[in-house]
C-alpha positions as CSV (number, residue, x, y, z in Angstrom):
1,M,0.0,0.1,0.0
2,N,1.3,3.4,-0.6
3,N,2.0,6.1,2.1
4,S,-1.0,8.2,1.2
5,S,-3.4,5.2,1.5
6,V,-1.9,4.1,4.8
7,H,-2.1,7.6,6.2
8,E,-5.8,7.9,5.2
9,L,-6.6,4.6,7.0
10,A,-4.5,5.7,10.0
11,S,-6.4,8.9,10.3
12,H,-9.7,6.8,11.3
13,I,-8.1,4.5,13.8
14,R,-9.5,4.6,17.4
15,L,-8.0,1.5,18.8
16,L,-4.5,0.1,18.3
17,L,-4.0,-3.6,19.4
18,M,-0.9,-5.6,19.2
19,D,0.9,-8.9,19.7
20,V,3.6,-8.6,22.5
21,D,6.6,-11.0,21.8
22,G,8.2,-9.7,18.5
23,V,6.2,-6.4,18.6
24,L,6.5,-4.9,22.1
25,T,9.7,-6.9,22.6
26,N,12.3,-8.3,20.2
27,G,10.9,-11.8,20.9
28,R,13.6,-12.9,23.2
29,L,12.4,-14.5,26.5
30,Y,14.8,-14.5,29.5
31,N,14.5,-17.0,32.3
32,V,16.1,-15.8,35.5
33,P,15.9,-17.1,39.1
34,D,13.9,-15.3,41.6
35,A,14.8,-15.1,45.4
36,S,13.8,-18.8,46.0
37,G,15.7,-20.0,43.0
38,A,12.8,-20.8,40.8
39,M,12.9,-19.6,37.2
40,V,10.9,-16.6,36.2
41,E,10.4,-15.3,32.7
42,T,11.1,-11.7,31.9
43,K,11.5,-9.5,28.8
44,G,12.7,-6.2,27.6
45,F,10.5,-3.5,26.6
46,D,11.4,-0.1,24.7
47,S,10.9,2.9,26.8
48,Q,10.0,5.1,23.7
49,D,7.2,2.7,22.8
50,G,5.7,3.1,26.4
51,I,5.6,7.0,26.2
52,A,4.0,6.8,22.7
53,L,1.2,4.5,24.1
54,Q,0.4,7.0,26.7
55,W,0.3,9.9,24.2
56,L,-2.3,7.8,22.2
57,G,-4.5,7.5,25.3
58,W,-4.1,11.3,25.8
59,K,-5.7,11.7,22.3
60,G,-8.5,9.4,23.0
61,L,-7.3,6.3,21.2
62,K,-7.4,2.9,23.1
63,T,-4.8,0.3,23.2
64,G,-4.4,-3.3,24.1
65,V,-2.4,-6.6,23.7
66,I,-3.5,-10.0,22.6
67,S,-0.6,-12.4,23.4
68,G,-0.4,-16.3,23.1
69,R,1.9,-16.2,26.2
70,I,1.1,-15.6,29.7
71,S,3.8,-13.2,31.4
72,P,3.6,-11.1,34.5
73,A,6.1,-8.9,32.8
74,T,3.6,-8.2,29.9
75,D,0.8,-7.5,32.4
76,T,3.0,-4.9,34.2
77,R,4.0,-3.2,31.1
78,A,0.5,-3.0,29.8
79,R,-0.7,-1.4,32.9
80,Q,2.4,1.1,32.9
81,C,1.4,2.0,29.3
82,K,-2.3,2.5,30.5
83,M,-3.7,-0.1,28.0
84,S,-7.5,-0.6,27.9
85,Y,-7.1,-4.3,27.0
86,I,-4.7,-6.9,28.2
87,Y,-5.3,-10.4,27.0
88,Q,-2.8,-13.2,27.6
89,G,-2.7,-17.0,26.9
90,H,-4.7,-16.7,23.7
91,I,-3.2,-18.3,20.4
92,E,-6.7,-18.3,18.8
93,K,-7.1,-14.4,18.7
94,I,-10.4,-14.1,16.8
95,P,-12.7,-14.5,19.7
96,I,-10.6,-12.1,21.7
97,L,-10.9,-9.4,18.9
98,E,-14.6,-9.9,18.8
99,E,-14.9,-9.4,22.5
100,I,-12.8,-6.3,22.4
101,L,-14.9,-4.9,19.6
102,A,-18.1,-5.7,21.5
103,D,-16.8,-4.0,24.7
104,S,-15.3,-0.9,22.9
105,K,-18.1,-0.6,20.5
106,I,-15.5,0.5,18.0
107,P,-15.9,-1.0,14.4
108,A,-13.1,-3.3,13.0
109,E,-12.4,-0.8,10.3
110,Q,-11.3,1.8,13.0
111,V,-8.8,-0.8,14.5
112,A,-5.2,-1.1,13.7
113,Y,-3.2,-4.3,14.7
114,I,0.6,-4.7,14.9
115,G,1.9,-8.4,14.4
116,D,5.0,-10.4,13.6
117,D,3.9,-13.9,13.3
118,L,1.4,-16.2,11.6
119,T,-1.2,-16.1,14.3
120,D,-1.4,-12.4,13.9
121,V,-2.6,-12.5,10.2
122,V,-6.1,-13.4,11.1
123,I,-6.5,-10.3,13.2
124,M,-4.7,-8.1,10.4
125,N,-7.3,-9.5,8.0
126,R,-10.2,-8.4,10.0
127,V,-9.2,-4.8,11.1
128,G,-8.8,-1.5,9.2
129,L,-5.0,-1.4,9.3
130,G,-2.9,-4.5,9.6
131,I,0.8,-3.7,10.4
132,A,3.7,-5.9,10.4
133,T,6.9,-5.0,12.2
134,A,10.2,-5.1,10.2
135,N,11.2,-8.4,12.0
136,A,8.0,-10.1,10.9
137,R,7.8,-13.3,9.2
138,P,7.9,-12.6,5.3
139,E,4.3,-14.3,5.1
140,V,3.0,-11.7,7.7
141,K,4.7,-8.8,5.7
142,R,2.7,-9.9,2.6
143,C,-0.6,-9.7,4.4
144,A,0.0,-6.3,6.0
145,K,-1.1,-2.9,4.7
146,H,2.0,-1.3,6.3
147,V,5.4,-2.6,7.5
148,T,7.4,-0.6,10.0
149,E,10.9,0.4,9.5
150,A,11.7,-0.5,13.1
151,S,11.8,-4.1,14.6
152,G,9.7,-5.2,17.5
153,G,11.1,-4.1,20.7
154,S,13.3,-1.4,19.0
155,G,10.6,1.3,18.4
156,A,8.2,-0.4,15.9
157,V,5.2,0.5,18.2
158,R,6.4,4.1,18.5
159,E,6.6,4.2,14.8
160,V,3.0,3.2,14.6
161,A,2.0,5.6,17.3
162,E,3.6,8.5,15.6
163,L,2.0,7.4,12.4
164,L,-1.4,7.5,14.0
165,L,-0.7,10.9,15.7
166,R,0.4,12.4,12.5
167,A,-2.5,11.2,10.5
168,Q,-4.9,12.5,13.0
169,G,-3.4,15.9,13.2
170,H,-1.9,15.5,16.9
171,W,1.9,15.3,16.2
172,E,2.6,19.1,15.9
173,E,0.5,19.8,19.1
174,L,2.6,17.2,20.9
175,L,5.8,18.7,19.7
176,R,4.7,22.2,20.9
177,K,3.8,20.7,24.3
178,Y,7.4,19.6,24.6
179,E,8.8,22.9,23.2
180,I,10.2,21.3,20.0
181,P,10.4,23.6,17.2
182,L,8.3,22.8,14.2
183,A,10.4,21.8,11.0
């Protein structure tokens, strides 16, 4: 899809959903011992993704995750980023999307979804703007309407948030808020 078509789709988005591993993270899972010696999974998240997700909330866009894995780190990060929807342990994502659409009362064409693996394509096919990260599987990139330049865990979510904020006319206001001269 060309940039103007993506920009047009982005201008109507009211809800940004995403996978976690490979999107909010680089996909690596780290097992570290806790105080008792039991192994605990942890992940690394990009701080710039986090603030951009909060900016979306300031502008009235809802956000959320649908992940196949269950992770306390994901739950904590989603709450830090003020996400409206946190679903974990769901490889079959269509019923979750349907539940979120019913709860939010936002039509599917006003939803964007960021994914990186095969399980994400079914959601990408059902929303207005399906996005693949730079590190996504080739099959996923072929199905996406937009592919980020950044990889998951390295600013892909920030890139999408900026795309939405620009398309909806909020970017310059945000720059002024932080006293950044307009180019």
